[in-house]
C-alpha beads as a LAMMPS data file, in Angstrom:
LAMMPS data file: protein, C-alpha beads

272 atoms
271 bonds

1 atom types
1 bond types

-500.0 500.0 xlo xhi
-500.0 500.0 ylo yhi
-500.0 500.0 zlo zhi

Masses

1 110.0

Atoms # bond

1 1 1 -109.668 -294.775 -30.115
2 1 1 -110.193 -293.586 -26.577
3 1 1 -108.650 -290.333 -25.473
4 1 1 -106.306 -290.273 -22.485
5 1 1 -107.712 -288.947 -19.241
6 1 1 -107.142 -285.276 -18.486
7 1 1 -107.093 -284.766 -14.698
8 1 1 -106.624 -281.000 -14.987
9 1 1 -109.688 -280.664 -17.191
10 1 1 -111.709 -282.786 -14.775
11 1 1 -110.548 -280.716 -11.816
12 1 1 -111.416 -277.505 -13.652
13 1 1 -114.890 -278.860 -14.459
14 1 1 -115.493 -279.759 -10.805
15 1 1 -114.363 -276.302 -9.651
16 1 1 -116.594 -274.611 -12.219
17 1 1 -119.543 -276.807 -11.197
18 1 1 -119.015 -275.776 -7.571
19 1 1 -118.834 -272.097 -8.554
20 1 1 -122.194 -272.440 -10.319
21 1 1 -124.032 -274.701 -7.886
22 1 1 -122.990 -273.238 -4.521
23 1 1 -124.760 -269.864 -5.078
24 1 1 -127.848 -271.710 -6.336
25 1 1 -127.829 -273.931 -3.262
26 1 1 -127.457 -270.926 -0.944
27 1 1 -130.280 -269.100 -2.700
28 1 1 -132.704 -272.021 -2.425
29 1 1 -131.613 -272.916 1.117
30 1 1 -131.991 -269.400 2.512
31 1 1 -135.355 -268.977 0.762
32 1 1 -136.614 -271.869 2.948
33 1 1 -135.267 -270.284 6.151
34 1 1 -136.929 -267.974 8.673
35 1 1 -135.697 -264.389 8.799
36 1 1 -134.144 -264.673 12.279
37 1 1 -132.295 -267.842 11.300
38 1 1 -131.086 -266.303 8.029
39 1 1 -129.608 -263.279 9.809
40 1 1 -127.756 -265.222 12.460
41 1 1 -126.890 -268.514 10.782
42 1 1 -124.462 -269.978 8.277
43 1 1 -125.711 -269.633 4.701
44 1 1 -124.150 -272.967 3.711
45 1 1 -125.926 -274.866 6.483
46 1 1 -129.299 -276.415 5.570
47 1 1 -132.277 -274.742 7.269
48 1 1 -133.070 -276.294 10.646
49 1 1 -136.801 -275.645 10.259
50 1 1 -137.605 -275.396 6.505
51 1 1 -140.641 -273.306 5.680
52 1 1 -142.507 -272.258 2.562
53 1 1 -143.876 -269.154 4.249
54 1 1 -141.438 -266.943 2.335
55 1 1 -142.878 -268.129 -0.974
56 1 1 -146.365 -267.399 0.323
57 1 1 -145.220 -263.904 1.256
58 1 1 -143.876 -263.370 -2.242
59 1 1 -147.052 -264.606 -3.928
60 1 1 -149.179 -262.383 -1.688
61 1 1 -147.178 -259.256 -2.565
62 1 1 -147.995 -258.985 -6.260
63 1 1 -145.511 -261.461 -7.698
64 1 1 -148.071 -262.738 -10.201
65 1 1 -148.688 -259.214 -11.499
66 1 1 -144.953 -258.512 -11.826
67 1 1 -144.491 -261.830 -13.610
68 1 1 -147.315 -261.098 -16.067
69 1 1 -145.821 -257.687 -16.894
70 1 1 -142.385 -259.210 -17.455
71 1 1 -143.760 -261.969 -19.684
72 1 1 -145.689 -259.408 -21.742
73 1 1 -142.612 -257.201 -22.183
74 1 1 -140.491 -260.222 -23.125
75 1 1 -143.079 -261.289 -25.715
76 1 1 -143.182 -257.782 -27.192
77 1 1 -139.388 -257.597 -27.366
78 1 1 -139.093 -261.009 -29.040
79 1 1 -141.829 -260.153 -31.541
80 1 1 -140.270 -256.813 -32.492
81 1 1 -136.793 -258.299 -32.814
82 1 1 -137.905 -261.201 -35.018
83 1 1 -140.138 -259.104 -37.278
84 1 1 -137.330 -256.624 -37.959
85 1 1 -134.140 -258.675 -37.725
86 1 1 -135.025 -261.736 -39.807
87 1 1 -135.816 -259.735 -42.993
88 1 1 -132.816 -257.451 -42.356
89 1 1 -130.453 -260.417 -42.041
90 1 1 -131.979 -261.948 -45.178
91 1 1 -131.457 -258.766 -47.195
92 1 1 -127.910 -258.416 -45.856
93 1 1 -126.986 -261.948 -46.932
94 1 1 -128.744 -261.937 -50.315
95 1 1 -127.896 -258.380 -51.403
96 1 1 -124.346 -257.371 -52.237
97 1 1 -125.034 -253.666 -52.340
98 1 1 -123.751 -250.545 -50.623
99 1 1 -126.974 -249.805 -48.783
100 1 1 -127.460 -253.298 -47.356
101 1 1 -123.840 -253.451 -46.201
102 1 1 -124.106 -249.963 -44.717
103 1 1 -127.294 -250.848 -42.850
104 1 1 -125.623 -253.961 -41.450
105 1 1 -122.593 -251.979 -40.239
106 1 1 -124.895 -249.352 -38.744
107 1 1 -126.667 -252.014 -36.711
108 1 1 -123.338 -253.403 -35.527
109 1 1 -122.445 -249.957 -34.168
110 1 1 -125.241 -250.462 -31.667
111 1 1 -123.145 -253.106 -29.907
112 1 1 -120.686 -250.401 -28.847
113 1 1 -123.360 -248.023 -27.481
114 1 1 -124.176 -248.610 -23.787
115 1 1 -127.725 -247.998 -22.643
116 1 1 -126.530 -245.636 -19.895
117 1 1 -125.102 -243.265 -22.524
118 1 1 -128.450 -242.670 -24.227
119 1 1 -130.897 -243.016 -21.353
120 1 1 -131.574 -239.257 -21.190
121 1 1 -132.452 -238.898 -24.916
122 1 1 -134.547 -242.060 -24.625
123 1 1 -136.377 -240.596 -21.642
124 1 1 -137.171 -237.440 -23.606
125 1 1 -138.414 -239.477 -26.558
126 1 1 -140.590 -241.691 -24.347
127 1 1 -142.191 -238.683 -22.648
128 1 1 -142.765 -236.883 -25.971
129 1 1 -144.548 -239.984 -27.286
130 1 1 -146.695 -240.159 -24.117
131 1 1 -145.423 -243.670 -23.399
132 1 1 -143.972 -242.984 -19.963
133 1 1 -145.015 -245.440 -17.241
134 1 1 -146.146 -248.056 -19.741
135 1 1 -144.829 -251.492 -20.641
136 1 1 -144.286 -250.314 -24.212
137 1 1 -141.814 -247.731 -22.887
138 1 1 -139.692 -250.620 -21.622
139 1 1 -140.203 -252.979 -24.564
140 1 1 -139.194 -250.579 -27.354
141 1 1 -135.713 -249.581 -26.114
142 1 1 -135.033 -253.122 -24.896
143 1 1 -135.788 -254.455 -28.372
144 1 1 -133.622 -251.753 -29.941
145 1 1 -130.606 -252.741 -27.846
146 1 1 -131.199 -256.444 -28.523
147 1 1 -131.285 -255.989 -32.293
148 1 1 -127.530 -255.544 -33.057
149 1 1 -126.524 -258.907 -31.590
150 1 1 -129.651 -260.523 -33.041
151 1 1 -128.820 -259.295 -36.546
152 1 1 -125.258 -260.552 -36.152
153 1 1 -126.417 -264.029 -35.085
154 1 1 -129.053 -264.303 -37.818
155 1 1 -126.695 -263.079 -40.522
156 1 1 -124.136 -265.719 -39.587
157 1 1 -126.846 -268.395 -39.605
158 1 1 -128.262 -267.387 -42.988
159 1 1 -124.816 -267.352 -44.578
160 1 1 -124.532 -271.068 -43.805
161 1 1 -127.512 -271.878 -46.029
162 1 1 -126.133 -273.338 -49.297
163 1 1 -126.351 -271.059 -52.309
164 1 1 -127.690 -273.952 -54.390
165 1 1 -130.933 -273.954 -52.418
166 1 1 -131.534 -270.296 -53.243
167 1 1 -130.789 -270.946 -56.905
168 1 1 -133.133 -273.948 -57.019
169 1 1 -136.014 -271.927 -55.612
170 1 1 -135.231 -269.037 -57.960
171 1 1 -135.421 -271.427 -60.942
172 1 1 -138.813 -272.557 -59.691
173 1 1 -139.974 -268.932 -59.850
174 1 1 -140.044 -268.293 -56.104
175 1 1 -140.217 -264.671 -55.039
176 1 1 -137.862 -263.268 -52.347
177 1 1 -140.723 -263.306 -49.849
178 1 1 -141.426 -266.977 -50.570
179 1 1 -137.725 -267.797 -50.207
180 1 1 -137.742 -266.060 -46.859
181 1 1 -140.687 -267.974 -45.425
182 1 1 -140.295 -271.342 -47.188
183 1 1 -136.508 -271.696 -47.164
184 1 1 -134.767 -269.283 -44.823
185 1 1 -137.043 -269.464 -41.780
186 1 1 -137.184 -273.310 -41.626
187 1 1 -133.413 -273.691 -42.062
188 1 1 -132.616 -270.851 -39.654
189 1 1 -134.629 -272.255 -36.752
190 1 1 -131.457 -272.605 -34.691
191 1 1 -130.462 -268.975 -35.146
192 1 1 -134.019 -267.787 -34.588
193 1 1 -134.199 -269.836 -31.387
194 1 1 -130.943 -268.293 -30.224
195 1 1 -132.300 -264.809 -30.865
196 1 1 -135.547 -265.627 -29.046
197 1 1 -133.642 -266.757 -25.949
198 1 1 -131.253 -263.803 -26.086
199 1 1 -133.958 -261.169 -26.578
200 1 1 -136.218 -262.630 -23.912
201 1 1 -133.350 -262.679 -21.407
202 1 1 -132.603 -259.037 -22.165
203 1 1 -136.202 -258.189 -21.307
204 1 1 -136.387 -260.542 -18.331
205 1 1 -133.215 -259.269 -16.631
206 1 1 -133.580 -255.623 -17.607
207 1 1 -133.386 -253.160 -14.736
208 1 1 -132.379 -249.744 -16.091
209 1 1 -135.299 -249.193 -18.460
210 1 1 -138.020 -250.322 -16.004
211 1 1 -136.420 -248.116 -13.343
212 1 1 -136.278 -244.990 -15.541
213 1 1 -139.364 -245.363 -17.723
214 1 1 -141.945 -246.727 -15.252
215 1 1 -143.219 -245.507 -11.919
216 1 1 -146.552 -246.982 -10.894
217 1 1 -147.304 -250.373 -9.385
218 1 1 -149.325 -251.367 -12.468
219 1 1 -146.270 -251.287 -14.754
220 1 1 -143.752 -252.723 -12.309
221 1 1 -141.686 -255.701 -13.482
222 1 1 -139.896 -258.486 -11.635
223 1 1 -136.548 -256.739 -11.322
224 1 1 -138.184 -253.753 -9.640
225 1 1 -140.532 -255.984 -7.672
226 1 1 -137.538 -257.209 -5.674
227 1 1 -137.463 -253.797 -3.982
228 1 1 -140.676 -254.802 -2.203
229 1 1 -138.551 -256.665 0.321
230 1 1 -135.985 -253.890 0.809
231 1 1 -136.746 -251.005 3.164
232 1 1 -134.863 -248.382 5.111
233 1 1 -135.072 -250.591 8.193
234 1 1 -133.687 -253.784 6.676
235 1 1 -134.007 -256.500 4.062
236 1 1 -136.256 -259.544 4.196
237 1 1 -133.523 -261.834 2.900
238 1 1 -135.503 -265.119 2.714
239 1 1 -138.438 -263.474 0.895
240 1 1 -136.062 -261.662 -1.439
241 1 1 -134.302 -264.897 -2.373
242 1 1 -137.636 -266.701 -2.684
243 1 1 -138.719 -264.126 -5.253
244 1 1 -135.402 -264.602 -7.092
245 1 1 -135.970 -268.368 -7.174
246 1 1 -139.503 -267.966 -8.522
247 1 1 -138.414 -265.448 -11.152
248 1 1 -135.649 -267.786 -12.322
249 1 1 -137.897 -270.821 -12.789
250 1 1 -139.451 -269.646 -16.122
251 1 1 -136.019 -268.818 -17.548
252 1 1 -134.675 -272.221 -16.532
253 1 1 -137.708 -273.919 -18.095
254 1 1 -137.215 -272.028 -21.365
255 1 1 -133.566 -273.049 -21.400
256 1 1 -134.430 -276.722 -20.893
257 1 1 -136.878 -276.605 -23.786
258 1 1 -134.707 -274.559 -26.161
259 1 1 -131.201 -275.785 -25.311
260 1 1 -130.850 -277.923 -28.441
261 1 1 -132.105 -275.106 -30.636
262 1 1 -129.733 -272.716 -28.870
263 1 1 -126.707 -274.961 -29.491
264 1 1 -127.804 -275.518 -33.090
265 1 1 -128.054 -271.764 -33.657
266 1 1 -124.539 -271.224 -32.347
267 1 1 -123.255 -273.959 -34.687
268 1 1 -124.936 -272.583 -37.797
269 1 1 -127.912 -273.320 -40.005
270 1 1 -129.114 -276.828 -39.482
271 1 1 -126.776 -277.292 -36.534
272 1 1 -123.858 -278.232 -38.843

Bonds

1 1 1 2
2 1 2 3
3 1 3 4
4 1 4 5
5 1 5 6
6 1 6 7
7 1 7 8
8 1 8 9
9 1 9 10
10 1 10 11
11 1 11 12
12 1 12 13
13 1 13 14
14 1 14 15
15 1 15 16
16 1 16 17
17 1 17 18
18 1 18 19
19 1 19 20
20 1 20 21
21 1 21 22
22 1 22 23
23 1 23 24
24 1 24 25
25 1 25 26
26 1 26 27
27 1 27 28
28 1 28 29
29 1 29 30
30 1 30 31
31 1 31 32
32 1 32 33
33 1 33 34
34 1 34 35
35 1 35 36
36 1 36 37
37 1 37 38
38 1 38 39
39 1 39 40
40 1 40 41
41 1 41 42
42 1 42 43
43 1 43 44
44 1 44 45
45 1 45 46
46 1 46 47
47 1 47 48
48 1 48 49
49 1 49 50
50 1 50 51
51 1 51 52
52 1 52 53
53 1 53 54
54 1 54 55
55 1 55 56
56 1 56 57
57 1 57 58
58 1 58 59
59 1 59 60
60 1 60 61
61 1 61 62
62 1 62 63
63 1 63 64
64 1 64 65
65 1 65 66
66 1 66 67
67 1 67 68
68 1 68 69
69 1 69 70
70 1 70 71
71 1 71 72
72 1 72 73
73 1 73 74
74 1 74 75
75 1 75 76
76 1 76 77
77 1 77 78
78 1 78 79
79 1 79 80
80 1 80 81
81 1 81 82
82 1 82 83
83 1 83 84
84 1 84 85
85 1 85 86
86 1 86 87
87 1 87 88
88 1 88 89
89 1 89 90
90 1 90 91
91 1 91 92
92 1 92 93
93 1 93 94
94 1 94 95
95 1 95 96
96 1 96 97
97 1 97 98
98 1 98 99
99 1 99 100
100 1 100 101
101 1 101 102
102 1 102 103
103 1 103 104
104 1 104 105
105 1 105 106
106 1 106 107
107 1 107 108
108 1 108 109
109 1 109 110
110 1 110 111
111 1 111 112
112 1 112 113
113 1 113 114
114 1 114 115
115 1 115 116
116 1 116 117
117 1 117 118
118 1 118 119
119 1 119 120
120 1 120 121
121 1 121 122
122 1 122 123
123 1 123 124
124 1 124 125
125 1 125 126
126 1 126 127
127 1 127 128
128 1 128 129
129 1 129 130
130 1 130 131
131 1 131 132
132 1 132 133
133 1 133 134
134 1 134 135
135 1 135 136
136 1 136 137
137 1 137 138
138 1 138 139
139 1 139 140
140 1 140 141
141 1 141 142
142 1 142 143
143 1 143 144
144 1 144 145
145 1 145 146
146 1 146 147
147 1 147 148
148 1 148 149
149 1 149 150
150 1 150 151
151 1 151 152
152 1 152 153
153 1 153 154
154 1 154 155
155 1 155 156
156 1 156 157
157 1 157 158
158 1 158 159
159 1 159 160
160 1 160 161
161 1 161 162
162 1 162 163
163 1 163 164
164 1 164 165
165 1 165 166
166 1 166 167
167 1 167 168
168 1 168 169
169 1 169 170
170 1 170 171
171 1 171 172
172 1 172 173
173 1 173 174
174 1 174 175
175 1 175 176
176 1 176 177
177 1 177 178
178 1 178 179
179 1 179 180
180 1 180 181
181 1 181 182
182 1 182 183
183 1 183 184
184 1 184 185
185 1 185 186
186 1 186 187
187 1 187 188
188 1 188 189
189 1 189 190
190 1 190 191
191 1 191 192
192 1 192 193
193 1 193 194
194 1 194 195
195 1 195 196
196 1 196 197
197 1 197 198
198 1 198 199
199 1 199 200
200 1 200 201
201 1 201 202
202 1 202 203
203 1 203 204
204 1 204 205
205 1 205 206
206 1 206 207
207 1 207 208
208 1 208 209
209 1 209 210
210 1 210 211
211 1 211 212
212 1 212 213
213 1 213 214
214 1 214 215
215 1 215 216
216 1 216 217
217 1 217 218
218 1 218 219
219 1 219 220
220 1 220 221
221 1 221 222
222 1 222 223
223 1 223 224
224 1 224 225
225 1 225 226
226 1 226 227
227 1 227 228
228 1 228 229
229 1 229 230
230 1 230 231
231 1 231 232
232 1 232 233
233 1 233 234
234 1 234 235
235 1 235 236
236 1 236 237
237 1 237 238
238 1 238 239
239 1 239 240
240 1 240 241
241 1 241 242
242 1 242 243
243 1 243 244
244 1 244 245
245 1 245 246
246 1 246 247
247 1 247 248
248 1 248 249
249 1 249 250
250 1 250 251
251 1 251 252
252 1 252 253
253 1 253 254
254 1 254 255
255 1 255 256
256 1 256 257
257 1 257 258
258 1 258 259
259 1 259 260
260 1 260 261
261 1 261 262
262 1 262 263
263 1 263 264
264 1 264 265
265 1 265 266
266 1 266 267
267 1 267 268
268 1 268 269
269 1 269 270
270 1 270 271
271 1 271 272
């Protein structure tokens, strides 16, 4: 049976599509425009003389180095989050004890703690550990703030795994570690994929921690690299937007590859 048409829903979808696509169009269009044309023209008008010189300027000003640093930090954050959160979610789901429940609630408290409220203690800890101005100084606190939501997502995913599967493996003599790697991890691929995307985006878009905990050019990341095109005399708008376009391409590619896994993780174990 076909559903009746819903004009209001269609109109809302078109409006939302315009809200999303117009800024993307402006960003790409202006990145192909000369500086003088960008300052005096209409942002919605296509560039009269498109040029890729802005992208060359970005690539010649250390974009590759900033990108490599950001990828490394994102990989570190994802690795730390998965190594710690998957076993924690497994213990939380399989153990009905006071300590496991208390640890889970303690992690959930982290959702209510903003990074700005603890940046000074974090700065003191980073300097005491001699990690200041290093990529590890950015990766560790970023992973810590990504863990509460990651534990919440993984716990919800693991709770959707049927109890009968655990019992069957227990009857076969499987240890908890074997259950984790042979049963939980394969069936929780959706939730793990969701956590990977979430944690990597936290590292990719992070600005506060790179700003506070790094200083030199060697440890600069993409978000701070955008300041290369901002000076006291003005802003190179086309180059700035070209760098934004280039920095968004890897994230868009990851989303295209992992979108099914992401949707499956939000729907539960196995995508049910």
